[in-house]
N, C-alpha and C positions, 0 to 999 in steps of 0.2 A: 588533486582533489581539494586543496585548500592552500592558504598561505603558509610559508615556512617561518613566519615571524613567531617569536615566543608567545606563549599563552598570555593574554592580557592580565597584568598583575592585579588590577582592580576588581576583576570579576572571575577569578579562577574557577569557582564552583559552577557558575552559570555557563562559562565557556566549555568546561568539561562535560556538563550535562547535555548541552546542545550538540557537541561533536560526537560524544559517545552514543547518543540516541540516533543521530544520523548514520553513524557507522554501523550500529546494530541493525537498523531497518534496511539499509542498503546491502550490508553483508549477508543478512538472512535471505533477502530477496534474490541475491545472486546465487546463494547456496541452493535455493529451491530450483532455479532455472538449470544450474549445472547438474544437480541430482537427477532432475527429470530428463535432461538431455542424455544422461547415461542410459536410462531406460529406452529412450527414443532411438538412439543409435543401435542399442543391442537388438531391438526388435527388427530393425532394418537388416542387420547383419545376418539374421537367421531366415531372411526372405519374407517376412511379413510386412504388410502395409502398416506403418507405425505413425500414429497421429499424436502430436504433442499439444497438450492443453496447459493452462496456467498451473494446474495442481496435479496433473497426472498424464498418463499415456495410454492410448487405446490401440489394440492390435487387431488387424483384420487379415486372416481369420484369427479368432482368439487363440492365444497360446495355451498349451496344455503340457502336463508332465514335465519332462526335463527342460523343454523350451520355456515354460512358464517360470521354472526355477532360475534359469539363466537370465531372463530379462528382469526378473525381480531382484536377483542378487547383484545385477550390474549397477543398480543405484546404490545399494548398501556398500558394496566393495569400492565403488568409485568415490563415495563420500569419505569412507575410511581412509583410502589412500591419499586423496587430496587434502583431507584434514591433517593427516600425519605429516605430509610435506609442508603445508603452510605453517603448522605450529613448530616445526623443527627448523625450517629454513625461513628466515625473515629478512628479505632483501631491502626493506625500507627502514630497517632498524637504525641505520646511521643517521638518516635525516630526522627520525623520531617525530614525524609530523602526522597529519591525518591519514596519509597513505598507510603508515604502519598500524595505526589504530584500526582502519578498515580491514587490513590484511589479517589482523588478529581475530576480529569478530567473524570474518568469513571462514577462516580456518577452523576456529572452535565450533562454529555452527555446523560445519561439515562433520566434524568428529561426533558432536552430540546427535546429529541426525542418524548416524550409523548405530550408535549405542542405544538410542531410543527405540529403534526398530527391534533390536535384540530383546529389550525389556518387554515389549508388548507381544512377542511371538506366541506365548501360550494362550493368549486371548483371541487368537484367530485373525488379528488385524495386522496390516502392514506387509512390507516386502518379504520379510523373513518368514512370516506365516504362509504366504503364497509359495515360497520356495520349499518350505517344509511339506506342504501338501503335494506340491508337484513332484518331489522326490520320494514321497511315500514314507517318510521317516516317522518314527513313533512320537507320540506327544511328549514323552520324557525328554527328547532332544530339545523341544521348545522351552522346557523349564530350565535346562542347562544354559540355553541361550539367554534366558531372562536373568539368571544369576550373573552370567558374564556381563550382561548389559548394565545391571545395577552397579557392579564393580567398575565398569567403564565410566558410568556417570560420575562416581566419586573421583576416579582418576582424572577425568577431564576437568572437574572443578579444582582438583589439587594442582593441575598444570596451569590453570587460569590465575590462581592466587598470586604467584610471583610477578605476573604482568601487572596486576593491580598494585602490588607493593612497589615495583619499579616506577610506575606512573604517578603514584600519590604519596609515597613515603609513609608517614605516620598519620596523615590527615584522614580520619575515618569518614568524615562528611564528603570529602573529595572522592574517597573510594566508593561511597554510595552513588555519587554522581557518575562515576566511571562504570559501575556495574548494576546496582540495584534499581535505581530510579529509571534508567533507560529500559530495563526489563519490564518494569511496571507500565511504563508508557506504551511499550510495544504491544501489550496485551489487547487494549481496546482498539488500537490502530490496526493490528493484524486481524482482529475479529471482524471489523467493519469491511476490510478489503477482501478477506476470504469469503465472507457472506455474499458480497457482491459478485465474486467470481463464481461461487456455487449457484447463485440465483440465475445467472445467465449462461451456465455451462452448456456446452454442446455435446456432452457425454452424460450417460446415465450414472447417477451417483445415489447409492442407497443412504438411508438415515445413518446406519452404522459407519459407512465410509465417510460421510460428511462430518460426523462427530469426530472420527479419527483424524481427519484433515484439520479440523479446528484445534484439537488438542495438540497436534503435532507442531503447530505454530508457536505454542507456548513452550512445549518441551524442547524445541530446538535451541533455545537460549537459556535453559534452566541452569546451566553451568555458572551463569553470572551470579545469581543469588546464592547458589551452593558454594561458590568460591569463598564466601565469608566464613564457612566452616573452617577454612585453613588460613585465613588472612592473618590472624594474630600469631599463628604458629610460624608464619613465613617471616623470619627476621634476618638481619645482617645483610640485606640486599641493598645495593646502591640505588639511591633515589635519582631517577632519570626523568625529569619533568618533560612531558610532551610539548611540542611546539605546534600549537593549534591556532587556527584563525578564530575570530569571534563567531563567524557563521560559515560552515563549509558549503558555500553556495553551489558549487559544481556537483557535489555529492547529492545534494537535495534535488537538483534538476535531474540527475541520472535516475534517482529513485522514482521520481514522478513519471519519467518517461517509461521506466520498466513497468510501473503499475498501469499506465495507459496501454502499453503493449499487452499486458495480461487481460485487461478489460475490453480489448478490441480484437486484435488479430488472433490471440490465443483462445478467445471464446469459441470460435469455430474450429480451431485447430490447424496445425501445419503438418502435412503428411509427407513422409519419405518412404522409399522401399516399394 
């Protein structure tokens, strides 16, 4: 995804900001596709025609009851398992380059996606709320899920903090370039792209669903700013500077191609089953 050369000494903050922002945008875009593919495949497995869009999946005929719960939870459980794998197993750690940075953002976005759905369960939105209705469970279960989700958000942020410390050492500005500024930049970028996808969507989306989709884009990376709650408490770790290119050209190209896919092919949907 980028050169294995050391991070340019003259512009470490700029280099970190460019690479971390690219890794966040690409990692979160890949997360959405993988998450939706879990729903997509689950629908086909139970015999429904399953159509994949850029931000969701539509089933024909519509799923109900236990089938609706199964297809909804496929995405949450898929994100949770993939996130747990990627955050515990880091195959690019030895090279410590852009590939490692992208792997981290992708894995943590998957974890955050799962716990965010738990948080919003009582409000009737998202995969876990669909599963709750499909299984006929009482509303109290939704509030238990929300409590677990809030705890999961803090746990995910706590897990992110050591990676910040390894990458930036004691440099707080570099830490902000690693986590906080990329998150801020991703908000307007994600808002514009998601708005474009919703405007040309080939599936019916209510105002409430559109709002949830927009907010989900921000929530999926909220562990990054929350990580600063634990940054100063994370001490005694080895400083392992990342080896980053000035600009991760290949990663940017892949991100652009993914967004072109979202705004063209996935507008009308891809069906299986």
